[in-house]
C-alpha positions in Angstrom: 0.0 0.0 0.0 2.8 2.4 0.8 4.2 2.3 -2.7 0.7 3.1 -4.2 0.1 6.0 -1.8 3.6 7.4 -2.5 3.1 7.2 -6.2 -0.3 8.9 -6.0 1.0 11.7 -3.7 4.0 12.3 -5.9 1.8 12.7 -9.0 -1.1 14.7 -7.7 -3.4 15.1 -10.7 -4.6 11.7 -11.7 -7.3 10.7 -14.2 -10.4 8.8 -13.1 -12.3 6.8 -15.6 -16.0 5.7 -15.2 -18.6 4.2 -17.4 -21.0 7.1 -18.0 -24.7 6.7 -17.7 -24.9 6.9 -21.5 -22.7 3.7 -21.6 -19.7 5.6 -22.9 -16.3 5.9 -21.2 -15.6 9.1 -19.3 -12.2 10.2 -18.0 -11.7 13.2 -15.7 -8.8 14.8 -13.8 -9.0 13.9 -10.1 -6.9 14.1 -7.0 -6.1 11.4 -4.5 -7.2 12.5 -1.0 -5.2 10.2 1.2 -5.0 6.8 2.9 -6.9 6.3 6.2 -7.7 3.1 8.0 -6.1 1.0 5.2 -8.3 2.5 2.5 -7.5 4.8 -0.4 -9.9 7.9 -0.3 -11.0 10.4 -2.9 -13.7 13.1 -2.8 -16.2 14.7 -5.1 -19.3 16.8 -5.4 -22.7 15.0 -5.4 -24.0 17.4 -8.0 -21.5 16.3 -10.6 -21.9 13.8 -13.4 -19.0 11.8 -12.1 -20.8 11.2 -8.8 -24.0 10.1 -10.7 -22.0 7.9 -12.9 -20.3 6.1 -9.9 -23.7 5.7 -8.3 -25.0 3.9 -11.4 -21.8 1.9 -11.9 -19.2 2.1 -9.1 -16.4 0.3 -11.0 -13.7 2.9 -11.7 -10.1 3.1 -12.7 -7.5 5.8 -11.8 -4.3 6.3 -13.8 -1.4 8.7 -13.8 2.1 8.8 -15.1 5.2 10.3 -13.5 7.8 12.6 -15.1 10.1 9.5 -15.1 7.7 7.6 -17.4 6.4 5.3 -14.8 2.6 4.9 -14.4 0.0 3.5 -12.1 -3.3 1.9 -12.9 -5.6 1.6 -9.9 -9.0 0.1 -10.1 -11.8 -0.9 -7.7 -15.3 -0.2 -6.6 -16.2 3.3 -5.4 -17.8 3.0 -2.0 -19.3 6.2 -0.7 -19.4 6.7 3.1 -20.4 9.7 5.2 -17.1 9.6 7.1 -16.4 12.8 8.9 -12.8 12.1 9.9 -12.0 11.4 6.3 -13.9 14.6 5.2 -11.8 16.5 7.7 -8.6 14.9 6.2 -9.7 15.9 2.7 -10.6 19.5 3.6 -7.0 20.1 4.6 -6.2 20.3 0.9 -6.4 24.0 -0.1 -8.1 23.0 -3.4 -10.7 21.0 -1.7 -11.3 23.6 1.0 -11.7 26.2 -1.7 -14.5 24.2 -3.3 -16.4 23.0 -0.2 -15.2 25.4 2.6 -16.3 22.9 5.4 -16.3 19.2 5.9 -20.0 19.2 6.6 -21.0 20.8 3.2 -24.0 18.8 2.0 -22.6 18.4 -1.5 -19.2 17.1 -0.3 -18.8 13.3 -0.7 -16.0 11.0 0.1 -15.4 7.5 -1.3 -12.8 4.7 -1.0 -11.9 2.0 -3.4 -13.0 -1.5 -2.3 -11.2 -4.5 -3.7 -8.5 -2.2 -5.0 -6.0 -3.5 -7.4 -2.9 -1.5 -8.5 -0.2 -2.0 -11.1 2.9 0.3 -11.2 5.0 -0.1 -14.3 7.5 1.7 -16.5 9.4 1.2 -19.7 12.4 -0.4 -18.1 11.5 -3.9 -19.1 11.3 -4.9 -15.4 8.1 -6.7 -14.4 5.3 -4.5 -13.1 4.7 -4.2 -9.4 1.2 -5.6 -8.6 -0.7 -4.7 -5.4 -4.1 -6.0 -4.1 -5.2 -3.6 -1.5 
């Protein structure tokens, strides 16, 4: 888990892919919020299409590459939870705070990845690192 968290933190703008409610692939810039209680957490706004897409089909994938040409593919099931300690963790990010102001904002949602699977790879020819989280 530590390697996955480190990679996500070092490459802060990831891309989150969903299956849209129209059945077509959707990919959006996203930010990893942090690890808490052994879970990888993200946050969003319950008024956005991405939230509605994840409600309809919670299977998502997150990907990002590093300046050194390594990348991660992280997938799992988005599980939304009204978890105030996690919301407080997320709101410490100035970008998140700027959007939601307080952790109890009714449009502010947090979710973790259940059954998360990550692959970190690069062009070195070495085998990818695989993590089941």
